[in-house]
N, CA, C and O of each residue as an XYZ file, in Angstrom:
556
protein
N       3.404      8.701    -10.521
C       3.289      7.409     -9.895
C       3.990      7.448     -8.537
O       5.128      7.907     -8.432
N       3.317      6.974     -7.519
C       3.861      6.972     -6.179
C       4.750      5.756     -5.986
O       4.372      4.630     -6.311
N       5.941      6.006     -5.450
C       6.862      4.914     -5.150
C       7.034      4.805     -3.652
O       6.961      5.798     -2.929
N       7.256      3.616     -3.205
C       7.564      3.417     -1.793
C       9.068      3.298     -1.659
O       9.670      2.342     -2.147
N       9.670      4.266     -1.000
C      11.113      4.249     -0.798
C      11.424      3.566      0.526
O      10.636      3.624      1.470
N      12.561      2.931      0.581
C      12.951      2.202      1.779
C      13.133      3.178      2.933
O      13.812      4.193      2.777
N      12.531      2.888      4.106
C      12.578      3.842      5.207
C      13.909      3.901      5.955
O      14.058      4.720      6.863
N      14.858      3.075      5.609
C      16.174      3.128      6.255
C      17.288      3.382      5.250
O      18.432      2.987      5.478
N      16.969      4.025      4.161
C      17.960      4.227      3.115
C      18.975      5.312      3.475
O      20.159      5.185      3.159
N      18.520      6.372      4.130
C      19.411      7.485      4.488
C      20.173      7.152      5.775
O      19.642      6.486      6.664
N      21.398      7.611      5.862
C      22.183      7.465      7.091
C      21.636      8.464      8.108
O      21.501      9.648      7.802
N      21.326      8.003      9.294
C      20.576      8.828     10.241
C      21.329     10.068     10.709
O      20.688     11.069     11.030
N      22.628     10.048     10.762
C      23.377     11.206     11.251
C      23.949     12.078     10.137
O      24.645     13.055     10.417
N      23.673     11.748      8.902
C      24.162     12.545      7.793
C      23.181     13.661      7.466
O      22.003     13.603      7.816
N      23.702     14.682      6.783
C      22.870     15.788      6.301
C      22.867     15.713      4.777
O      23.920     15.604      4.149
N      21.670     15.773      4.189
C      21.505     15.652      2.746
C      20.937     16.947      2.190
O      19.908     17.432      2.660
N      21.609     17.507      1.185
C      21.013     18.652      0.487
C      20.078     18.120     -0.593
O      19.900     16.908     -0.721
N      19.471     19.031     -1.381
C      18.507     18.598     -2.390
C      19.126     17.660     -3.414
O      18.518     16.660     -3.796
N      20.335     17.982     -3.859
C      20.985     17.153     -4.879
C      21.299     15.760     -4.338
O      21.098     14.761     -5.029
N      21.785     15.696     -3.118
C      22.100     14.398     -2.511
C      20.824     13.588     -2.268
O      20.817     12.368     -2.430
N      19.752     14.270     -1.880
C      18.477     13.583     -1.659
C      17.936     13.014     -2.956
O      17.447     11.885     -2.997
N      18.029     13.814     -4.028
C      17.555     13.325     -5.335
C      18.352     12.123     -5.796
O      17.775     11.161     -6.303
N      19.655     12.156     -5.634
C      20.471     11.021     -6.090
C      20.293      9.801     -5.182
O      20.363      8.670     -5.662
N      20.063     10.005     -3.881
C      19.868      8.888     -2.963
C      18.612      8.100     -3.307
O      18.635      6.869     -3.314
N      17.515      8.800     -3.593
C      16.250      8.138     -3.877
C      15.957      8.027     -5.369
O      14.925      7.474     -5.750
N      16.837      8.539     -6.214
C      16.683      8.484     -7.672
C      15.321      9.043     -8.093
O      14.519      8.361     -8.730
N      15.084     10.310     -7.717
C      13.828     10.987     -8.028
C      14.115     12.245     -8.842
O      15.265     12.659     -8.988
N      13.047     12.842     -9.369
C      13.208     14.032    -10.203
C      13.510     15.269     -9.354
O      13.543     15.196     -8.126
N      13.725     16.377    -10.005
C      14.184     17.611     -9.371
C      13.184     18.165     -8.364
O      13.588     18.661     -7.312
N      11.906     18.095     -8.659
C      10.892     18.703     -7.801
C      10.376     17.776     -6.699
O       9.656     18.232     -5.811
N      10.716     16.523     -6.732
C      10.159     15.576     -5.776
C      10.487     15.924     -4.321
O       9.572     15.909     -3.498
N      11.739     16.238     -3.953
C      11.986     16.612     -2.550
C      11.215     17.875     -2.131
O      10.824     17.998     -0.970
N      10.997     18.792     -3.046
C      10.206     19.983     -2.720
C       8.742     19.612     -2.504
O       8.076     20.197     -1.651
N       8.237     18.647     -3.267
C       6.879     18.150     -3.030
C       6.788     17.419     -1.695
O       5.768     17.501     -1.011
N       7.850     16.706     -1.322
C       7.865     16.021     -0.037
C       7.766     17.014      1.114
O       7.146     16.716      2.135
N       8.370     18.192      0.963
C       8.273     19.217      2.003
C       6.814     19.618      2.199
O       6.368     19.807      3.330
N       6.070     19.748      1.096
C       4.643     20.080      1.191
C       3.849     18.951      1.831
O       2.795     19.193      2.419
N       4.343     17.716      1.725
C       3.649     16.556      2.276
C       4.062     16.238      3.710
O       3.535     15.300      4.308
N       5.003     17.013      4.274
C       5.332     16.816      5.683
C       6.786     16.532      5.989
O       7.114     16.310      7.154
N       7.673     16.527      5.019
C       9.100     16.358      5.292
C       9.648     17.680      5.826
O       9.440     18.728      5.215
N      10.346     17.636      6.960
C      10.831     18.856      7.602
C      12.312     19.070      7.297
O      13.142     18.233      7.652
N      12.656     20.201      6.632
C      14.071     20.512      6.451
C      14.705     20.924      7.784
O      14.006     21.133      8.775
N      16.018     21.037      7.795
C      16.727     21.396      9.025
C      16.315     22.785      9.500
O      16.027     22.978     10.681
N      16.287     23.751      8.583
C      15.861     25.108      8.916
C      15.183     25.727      7.703
O      15.028     25.075      6.671
N      14.782     26.983      7.830
C      14.074     27.646      6.736
C      15.010     28.373      5.782
O      14.543     29.109      4.913
N      16.290     28.191      5.918
C      17.252     28.891      5.074
C      17.641     28.035      3.888
O      17.438     26.821      3.878
N      18.202     28.692      2.894
C      18.698     27.985      1.721
C      20.196     27.836      1.849
O      20.828     28.721      2.425
N      20.795     26.801      1.361
C      20.229     25.677      0.637
C      19.421     24.768      1.574
O      19.729     24.641      2.759
N      18.407     24.156      1.024
C      17.543     23.267      1.781
C      18.306     21.985      2.083
O      18.921     21.388      1.200
N      18.256     21.574      3.339
C      18.951     20.359      3.752
C      18.052     19.567      4.696
O      17.206     20.127      5.393
N      18.258     18.239      4.699
C      17.466     17.339      5.532
C      18.394     16.459      6.342
O      19.460     16.065      5.869
N      17.988     16.151      7.562
C      18.716     15.150      8.337
C      18.298     13.777      7.846
O      17.160     13.592      7.414
N      19.194     12.824      7.905
C      18.904     11.471      7.451
C      17.799     10.811      8.245
O      16.966     10.105      7.678
N      17.776     11.032      9.567
C      16.720     10.414     10.369
C      15.353     11.008     10.044
O      14.343     10.318     10.178
N      15.296     12.274      9.620
C      14.027     12.873      9.205
C      13.555     12.281      7.873
O      12.359     12.051      7.693
N      14.468     12.036      6.950
C      14.101     11.373      5.691
C      13.559      9.970      5.958
O      12.564      9.559      5.362
N      14.217      9.240      6.854
C      13.753      7.889      7.189
C      12.387      7.921      7.866
O      11.532      7.088      7.565
N      12.167      8.878      8.783
C      10.877      9.005      9.450
C       9.770      9.311      8.457
O       8.684      8.737      8.532
N      10.045     10.219      7.524
C       9.057     10.612      6.523
C       8.650      9.420      5.652
O       7.461      9.206      5.412
N       9.618      8.655      5.185
C       9.303      7.520      4.306
C       8.637      6.380      5.077
O       7.792      5.678      4.520
N       8.997      6.184      6.334
C       8.318      5.179      7.145
C       6.856      5.569      7.372
O       5.970      4.717      7.307
N       6.605      6.838      7.636
C       5.242      7.309      7.845
C       4.411      7.160      6.575
O       3.256      6.741      6.644
N       4.980      7.496      5.414
C       4.263      7.333      4.145
C       3.935      5.868      3.888
O       2.847      5.548      3.411
N       4.866      4.986      4.201
C       4.650      3.554      3.989
C       3.540      3.033      4.894
O       2.717      2.223      4.467
N       3.517      3.496      6.146
C       2.477      3.050      7.075
C       1.115      3.614      6.699
O       0.099      2.958      6.927
N       1.070      4.812      6.129
C      -0.202      5.401      5.716
C      -0.814      4.663      4.533
O      -2.032      4.704      4.356
N      -0.011      3.992      3.722
C      -0.522      3.260      2.572
C      -1.178      1.937      2.962
O      -2.001      1.407      2.216
N      -0.817      1.410      4.120
C      -1.359      0.115      4.544
C      -2.792      0.272      5.003
O      -3.153      1.294      5.585
N      -3.596     -0.718      4.751
C      -4.955     -0.728      5.284
C      -5.243     -2.130      5.805
O      -4.969     -3.128      5.139
N      -5.792     -2.183      6.992
C      -6.150     -3.451      7.617
C      -7.548     -3.850      7.167
O      -8.445     -3.009      7.099
N      -7.733     -5.110      6.866
C      -9.027     -5.609      6.426
C      -9.720     -6.340      7.564
O      -9.091     -7.090      8.310
N     -11.004     -6.118      7.686
C     -11.824     -6.871      8.618
C     -11.977     -8.295      8.066
O     -11.652     -8.538      6.904
N     -12.462     -9.230      8.874
C     -12.507    -10.625      8.416
C     -13.281    -10.865      7.121
O     -12.940    -11.790      6.384
N     -14.311    -10.070      6.811
C     -15.098    -10.321      5.603
C     -14.945     -9.207      4.564
O     -15.774     -9.097      3.661
N     -13.908     -8.383      4.675
C     -13.692     -7.303      3.710
C     -12.692     -7.725      2.647
O     -11.907     -8.655      2.833
N     -12.743     -7.018      1.535
C     -11.831     -7.224      0.412
C     -11.129     -5.913      0.119
O     -11.603     -4.851      0.523
N     -10.004     -5.975     -0.579
C      -9.294     -4.771     -0.981
C      -9.666     -4.432     -2.422
O      -9.503     -5.260     -3.318
N     -10.170     -3.204     -2.650
C     -10.538     -2.765     -3.992
C      -9.311     -2.189     -4.685
O      -8.642     -1.307     -4.148
N      -9.027     -2.682     -5.855
C      -7.863     -2.233     -6.611
C      -8.067     -0.806     -7.120
O      -7.114     -0.028     -7.160
N      -9.292     -0.451     -7.510
C      -9.568      0.885     -8.039
C      -9.659      1.947     -6.962
O      -9.042      3.006     -7.084
N     -10.418      1.683     -5.909
C     -10.634      2.657     -4.830
C      -9.469      2.689     -3.839
O      -9.288      3.677     -3.128
N      -8.685      1.622     -3.789
C      -7.589      1.456     -2.836
C      -8.089      1.511     -1.391
O      -7.426      2.070     -0.516
N      -9.245      0.934     -1.155
C      -9.906      0.919      0.151
C     -10.553     -0.442      0.407
O     -10.833     -1.178     -0.539
N     -10.792     -0.783      1.669
C     -11.536     -2.007      1.969
C     -12.997     -1.866      1.548
O     -13.618     -0.834      1.804
N     -13.543     -2.881      0.913
C     -14.930     -2.873      0.431
C     -15.540     -4.249      0.616
O     -14.832     -5.241      0.791
N     -16.864     -4.297      0.577
C     -17.589     -5.549      0.501
C     -17.960     -5.779     -0.956
O     -18.232     -4.807     -1.661
N     -17.984     -7.009     -1.439
C     -18.247     -7.259     -2.861
C     -19.701     -6.955     -3.236
O     -20.601     -7.004     -2.398
N     -19.901     -6.643     -4.506
C     -21.218     -6.332     -5.049
C     -22.131     -7.550     -4.952
O     -21.759     -8.642     -5.380
N     -23.308     -7.366     -4.398
C     -24.335     -8.402     -4.264
C     -23.853     -9.640     -3.504
O     -24.490    -10.691     -3.582
N     -22.766     -9.539     -2.788
C     -22.282    -10.676     -2.006
C     -21.798    -11.847     -2.831
O     -21.701    -12.963     -2.321
N     -21.485    -11.612     -4.123
C     -21.013    -12.694     -4.989
C     -19.501    -12.626     -5.115
O     -18.938    -11.575     -5.419
N     -18.853    -13.752     -4.879
C     -17.407    -13.843     -5.000
C     -17.042    -15.093     -5.783
O     -17.850    -16.004     -5.961
N     -15.809    -15.105     -6.240
C     -15.290    -16.262     -6.965
C     -14.051    -16.744     -6.240
O     -13.150    -15.953     -5.960
N     -13.993    -18.016     -5.933
C     -12.865    -18.592     -5.223
C     -11.988    -19.357     -6.202
O     -12.464    -20.220     -6.939
N     -10.711    -19.032     -6.198
C      -9.738    -19.705     -7.050
C      -8.787    -20.457     -6.120
O      -7.930    -19.837     -5.491
N      -8.921    -21.777     -6.023
C      -8.109    -22.523     -5.057
C      -6.634    -22.528     -5.444
O      -6.272    -22.485     -6.619
N      -5.809    -22.582     -4.421
C      -4.374    -22.718     -4.631
C      -3.894    -23.889     -3.773
O      -4.706    -24.675     -3.286
N      -2.630    -24.002     -3.595
C      -2.074    -25.144     -2.872
C      -2.430    -25.132     -1.389
O      -2.633    -24.069     -0.802
N      -2.501    -26.273     -0.808
C      -2.673    -26.501      0.625
C      -3.947    -25.885      1.194
O      -3.966    -25.501      2.363
N      -5.006    -25.782      0.403
C      -6.296    -25.342      0.911
C      -6.529    -23.856      0.921
O      -7.641    -23.421      1.219
N      -5.536    -23.063      0.612
C      -5.717    -21.612      0.557
C      -6.458    -21.250     -0.725
O      -6.586    -22.076     -1.629
N      -6.946    -20.012     -0.799
C      -7.689    -19.591     -1.982
C      -7.503    -18.107     -2.227
O      -7.297    -17.332     -1.293
N      -7.576    -17.721     -3.483
C      -7.633    -16.310     -3.870
C      -9.097    -16.025     -4.163
O      -9.689    -16.648     -5.045
N      -9.675    -15.102     -3.439
C     -11.094    -14.812     -3.571
C     -11.252    -13.438     -4.200
O     -10.684    -12.460     -3.716
N     -12.023    -13.363     -5.280
C     -12.214    -12.109     -5.999
C     -13.698    -11.791     -6.095
O     -14.553    -12.657     -5.912
N     -13.980    -10.526     -6.388
C     -15.348    -10.067     -6.566
C     -15.344     -8.738     -7.312
O     -14.343     -8.366     -7.924
N     -16.472     -8.023     -7.257
C     -16.621     -6.741     -7.944
C     -16.937     -5.668     -6.908
O     -17.759     -5.886     -6.017
N     -16.290     -4.512     -7.019
C     -16.511     -3.390     -6.108
C     -17.864     -2.744     -6.410
O     -18.173     -2.509     -7.579
N     -18.673     -2.453     -5.402
C     -19.970     -1.837     -5.653
C     -19.874     -0.375     -6.069
O     -20.816      0.147     -6.665
N     -18.774      0.297     -5.775
C     -18.635      1.722     -6.089
C     -18.033      1.971     -7.465
O     -18.611      2.690     -8.280
N     -16.874      1.379     -7.723
C     -16.161      1.679     -8.975
C     -16.244      0.545     -9.993
O     -15.733      0.683    -11.105
N     -16.874     -0.566     -9.638
C     -16.988     -1.753    -10.494
C     -15.621     -2.355    -10.833
O     -15.476     -3.079    -11.818
N     -14.633     -2.046    -10.009
C     -13.309     -2.637    -10.174
C     -13.232     -3.963     -9.448
O     -14.214     -4.421     -8.863
N     -12.077     -4.567     -9.488
C     -11.880     -5.866     -8.853
C     -11.565     -5.691     -7.370
O     -10.771     -4.829     -6.992
N     -12.187     -6.507     -6.548
C     -11.815     -6.620     -5.146
C     -11.244     -8.019     -4.954
O     -11.716     -8.979     -5.563
N     -10.232     -8.130     -4.108
C      -9.626     -9.446     -3.929
C      -9.138     -9.621     -2.507
O      -9.020     -8.669     -1.737
N      -8.860    -10.867     -2.191
C      -8.309    -11.214     -0.895
C      -7.731    -12.620     -0.983
O      -8.289    -13.488     -1.654
N      -6.621    -12.837     -0.311
C      -6.042    -14.165     -0.180
C      -6.449    -14.713      1.185
O      -6.307    -14.029      2.198
N      -6.947    -15.928      1.213
C      -7.447    -16.532      2.448
C      -6.762    -17.874      2.655
O      -6.625    -18.669      1.726
N      -6.340    -18.106      3.874
C      -5.704    -19.368      4.220
C      -6.718    -20.487      4.363
O      -7.921    -20.254      4.246
N      -6.253    -21.677      4.612
C      -7.146    -22.836      4.704
C      -8.203    -22.702      5.805
O      -9.314    -23.209      5.651
N      -7.875    -22.028      6.912
C      -8.824    -21.894      8.002
C      -9.926    -20.887      7.668
O     -11.041    -21.029      8.170
N      -9.656    -19.883      6.845
C     -10.627    -18.835      6.590
C     -11.549    -19.067      5.411
O     -12.520    -18.328      5.247
N     -11.287    -20.050      4.595
C     -12.111    -20.255      3.401
C     -13.530    -20.664      3.747
O     -14.469    -20.253      3.066
N     -13.710    -21.464      4.792
C     -15.064    -21.899      5.139
C     -15.934    -20.724      5.590
O     -17.138    -20.717      5.332
N     -15.343    -19.736      6.256
C     -16.104    -18.564      6.678
C     -16.609    -17.777      5.468
O     -17.721    -17.248      5.490
N     -15.806    -17.702      4.428
C     -16.240    -17.008      3.212
C     -17.314    -17.799      2.486
O     -18.233    -17.207      1.920
N     -17.222    -19.116      2.487
C     -18.215    -19.939      1.810
C     -19.580    -19.832      2.496
O     -20.612    -19.935      1.833
N     -19.594    -19.628      3.799
C     -20.853    -19.493      4.531
C     -21.499    -18.130      4.322
O     -22.724    -18.031      4.250
N     -20.689    -17.079      4.223
C     -21.224    -15.714      4.176
C     -21.618    -15.279      2.775
O     -22.610    -14.567      2.618
N     -20.882    -15.680      1.760
C     -21.084    -15.195      0.398
C     -21.538    -16.311     -0.536
O     -21.349    -17.496     -0.262
N     -22.141    -15.895     -1.645
C     -22.473    -16.835     -2.719
C     -21.202    -17.053     -3.531
O     -20.736    -16.141     -4.215
N     -20.653    -18.227     -3.460
C     -19.333    -18.496     -4.028
C     -19.448    -19.253     -5.334
O     -20.157    -20.254     -5.435
N     -18.732    -18.753     -6.335
C     -18.528    -19.497     -7.574
C     -17.104    -20.022     -7.497
O     -16.166    -19.241     -7.340
N     -16.931    -21.316     -7.604
C     -15.605    -21.896     -7.493
C     -15.031    -22.147     -8.879
O     -15.747    -22.554     -9.794
N     -13.748    -21.902     -9.024
C     -13.063    -22.146    -10.290
C     -11.798    -22.927     -9.978
O     -10.993    -22.525     -9.139
N     -11.638    -24.040    -10.661
C     -10.437    -24.857    -10.445
C      -9.260    -24.212    -11.121
O      -9.391    -23.592    -12.176
N      -8.105    -24.363    -10.506
C      -6.868    -23.806    -11.040
C      -6.447    -24.594    -12.274
O      -6.509    -25.824    -12.279
N      -6.029    -23.902    -13.299
C      -5.611    -24.570    -14.542
C      -4.143    -24.793    -14.577
O      -3.624    -25.342    -15.549
């Protein structure tokens, strides 16, 4: 399971060996070695392996930014594919919430998983015009 670690957890001027890195992020023994394969740069190629704190922070900030995806105005986020998608057959369901906002859900055309999006009061009318909407009142 992938965890998002805080990008400012390490002290930028400190040097962390493998044991200190594992205890700082509370991860298993092989995780820092896997991070090296994913782009974390140790100080040098010698053993013991050590990392600068600012490099650990840069690595985790980059991983966090890579997980984000921006949605276009009529796209939804697919929970299964973890990508922006358009709903199957243009059918969505709107679940109203407070102050005119709505949670809009649908079905992914690729994996048949759930796609969803939260829309503010200004954006709900655009969704009602573009898609066939089934409305459900909040219980």
